[in-house]
N, C-alpha and C positions, 0 to 999 in steps of 0.2 A: 504494500499499500504506499502511496506517495501523498504526502500532505505538506502544506506550507508550515513554516516555523511557528506562525501565529496559531494555526489550528493544532499543531503538535503541543504547544504550550497549554492550550485549553484542555486537550485530552489528558495531559500529564496531571493537570490540577484536578480533573474529574477522577482520575485514577487514585491520586493521593487521598481525596476526600472519601472515596468509596472504601478504601482500605482503613482509614481512620474510623469511619462509622461502622465498618465491619467489626473491628475490634471491640467497639462499644456494644454492639448488638450481641456479639459472642459472649462478652463478659456478663451481660444482663440477661442473656438467653431471650432476647426480645427482637424479633425479626421484622415485625410489621412496619415500623417506621423506616427501616432501611429499605425494605421492599418498595415502599411508596416513593422514597427518594430516588432509588436507582431507576424505577420504571416511570419517572416523571419526564415531562418535556425538558426539564433542566439537565437531565443526565441522558436518558435514552434518546430523547429527541435531538440533543446536541451531537451525540455519537452517530446517530443515523444521518444527520446533516453532513457531518464531516466525513463519515465512512459509509456511504450509502450501501455498499455491498457487505457490511458487517453481518456475520451470520453466527448464530449460536443455538445450541439445543436447549429448548425450554422443557424441563422435566414435568412441569405442572404438578408437583407433588406437594410442596409446602413453600412458604415464604423463604425459608432458609435454603432449600434446595434450588429454587429459582434464582435467588441472589447469588449463591455460590457458583451456579452454572454460568450466569452472566459475567460475573467478575473474573472467573477463570478464563473464559473465552476472550474477554476484553484484554486481560493481561497478555495472553498469547498474541493477540492482534497487535498490541503495543510493541512487542518484540520484533515485529516484521515491518515496522514503519521506516520509510525513507523520507527524510526531510528535504524539502526544496527551499532554499533560501534565496530569494530574489534580490537581496541587497548585496550583490557582488561588487 
C-alpha cells in the first residue's frame, strides 16, 4: 500500500490510540467502548478513506473478537505501507 506522509501520520496516530485503548479495555475487561470507537467514522471511516482496499475478517463473535481481529489486520497492513513524500 502506498500513502502520503500526511495520511501515514494519521494512520499511525489511529494505531497508537487503538493500542492505548486496547490496553485499557483489556485491564477493565470492558470491550464495548473500544468496539464503538474502532468502528466509528473517526477510526474505521478514516482507515477506509485512506486505504480503500483494506480488508479484514470480521468474526462477528463478540466485541473483543471483532476488535482484536480488526487491530491485528490493521497492524499487518501498517507493516506493508510505502510512504510517498512529495516534499522532495
